[in-house]
C-alpha positions as CSV (number, residue, x, y, z in Angstrom):
1,M,-4.3,-3.1,-7.4
2,S,-3.3,-1.0,-10.4
3,R,-4.5,-1.3,-13.9
4,A,-4.1,0.7,-17.1
5,Y,-7.3,1.4,-18.9
6,K,-7.7,1.7,-22.6
7,N,-10.2,4.1,-24.2
8,G,-13.6,2.5,-24.0
9,D,-12.8,0.2,-21.0
10,V,-14.7,2.5,-18.7
11,Q,-18.3,2.9,-19.7
12,S,-19.7,5.3,-17.1
13,R,-18.7,8.0,-14.7
14,L,-20.0,5.9,-11.8
15,E,-17.8,3.0,-13.0
16,L,-14.8,5.3,-13.1
17,Q,-15.5,6.6,-9.6
18,L,-15.9,3.1,-8.3
19,L,-12.6,2.0,-9.8
20,I,-10.9,5.0,-8.3
21,V,-12.4,4.3,-4.9
22,A,-11.2,0.7,-5.2
23,G,-7.7,1.9,-5.6
24,D,-7.3,1.3,-9.4
25,T,-5.3,3.9,-11.3
26,H,-5.2,4.8,-14.9
27,P,-3.3,7.2,-17.2
28,L,-5.6,10.0,-18.1
29,D,-4.5,10.1,-21.7
30,R,-6.3,6.7,-21.9
31,C,-9.4,7.8,-19.9
32,P,-12.4,8.7,-22.1
33,S,-12.7,12.4,-21.8
34,R,-16.4,12.2,-22.3
35,L,-16.7,10.9,-18.8
36,T,-15.1,13.8,-17.0
37,T,-15.1,17.6,-16.9
38,G,-11.8,19.4,-17.0
39,A,-11.8,19.9,-13.2
40,E,-12.6,16.2,-12.6
41,R,-9.7,15.2,-15.0
42,H,-7.4,17.5,-13.0
43,E,-8.6,15.9,-9.7
44,L,-8.1,12.3,-11.1
45,S,-4.6,13.1,-12.5
46,M,-3.4,14.4,-9.2
47,P,-4.3,11.9,-6.4
48,R,-4.9,13.1,-2.9
49,I,-2.4,11.9,-0.4
50,S,-3.8,13.7,2.7
51,V,-6.6,16.1,3.7
52,F,-6.8,18.3,6.8
53,F,-8.4,21.6,7.7
54,A,-10.0,21.7,4.2
55,I,-6.5,21.6,2.7
56,T,-5.9,18.8,0.1
57,I,-2.4,17.6,-0.4
58,S,-1.7,16.0,-3.8
59,M,1.1,14.8,-6.1
60,Y,1.2,14.2,-9.8
61,W,2.8,11.0,-11.2
62,D,6.1,11.6,-13.0
63,D,6.1,15.3,-12.1
64,H,9.1,17.7,-12.8
65,P,11.8,18.3,-10.2
66,P,12.4,19.6,-7.6
67,P,10.5,17.1,-5.4
68,H,7.3,18.9,-4.4
69,F,3.6,18.5,-3.5
70,H,0.6,20.6,-4.2
71,A,-1.5,22.1,-1.4
72,I,-5.0,23.2,-2.5
73,C,-7.6,25.0,-0.3
74,E,-10.6,27.1,-1.3
75,G,-9.6,27.4,-4.9
76,R,-6.0,28.5,-4.1
77,E,-3.1,26.2,-4.9
78,S,0.6,26.2,-3.9
79,K,3.5,24.0,-5.0
80,V,5.7,23.3,-2.0
81,A,9.3,22.0,-2.1
82,I,9.6,18.9,0.1
83,E,13.2,19.5,1.1
84,S,13.0,23.2,2.1
85,L,9.2,23.5,2.5
86,D,9.4,26.7,0.5
87,V,6.6,27.7,-1.8
88,I,7.7,27.2,-5.4
89,A,4.6,28.7,-7.0
90,G,1.1,29.8,-6.1
91,S,-0.3,31.1,-2.8
92,L,-2.3,29.9,0.1
93,S,-3.4,32.0,3.0
94,A,-0.7,32.6,5.6
95,A,-2.6,30.4,8.1
96,D,-3.0,27.6,5.6
97,H,0.7,27.8,4.6
98,R,1.7,27.5,8.3
99,R,-0.5,24.3,8.6
100,V,1.0,22.9,5.4
101,R,4.5,23.5,6.6
102,A,3.8,22.0,10.0
103,W,2.3,18.9,8.4
104,A,5.0,18.5,5.8
105,G,7.7,18.9,8.5
106,L,6.3,15.9,10.3
107,H,6.0,13.8,7.1
108,R,9.0,14.8,5.0
109,V,10.2,11.2,4.8
110,E,6.8,9.9,3.6
111,L,6.5,12.8,1.1
112,L,9.9,11.9,-0.4
113,A,8.9,8.2,-0.5
114,N,5.7,9.2,-2.4
115,W,7.7,11.4,-4.8
116,T,9.8,8.3,-5.6
117,R,6.7,6.2,-6.1
118,G,5.3,8.8,-8.4
119,M,8.4,8.9,-10.5
120,A,8.1,5.1,-10.9
121,H,4.4,5.4,-11.7
122,E,3.5,3.4,-8.6
123,P,0.5,4.2,-6.3
124,F,0.9,6.8,-3.7
125,E,0.6,6.0,0.0
126,Q,-1.9,8.0,2.1
127,I,-0.3,10.2,4.8
128,E,-1.8,11.0,8.2
129,P,-3.5,14.4,8.3
130,L,-2.5,17.2,10.6
131,S,-4.7,16.9,13.8
């Protein structure tokens, strides 16, 4: 279920969190900024599609090309191209980057499908973590 929220529709941070857990999405430019800190707004604008070994994989809606995802671990972030699995920007540790590449190699088709969903402002699908 997806809904657009107008400023004032969400009255509390708890309500916002419950809506997110329920799978509702909203454009952040309509989300009351008084409910969230900058870090929380960043987290809300870039939904998680997978988490493994403390690495969070996320994508933005309507992001710029080339198709890519964000890998975040312990305060470090990298943008990784889906086609080549090359790092576009940022840096993870070598071990984390190896894990991300292994995971992305297994899920390239799903990542590209999520990229297409994001360009259409559709909800992202969760992708199995690396085990």
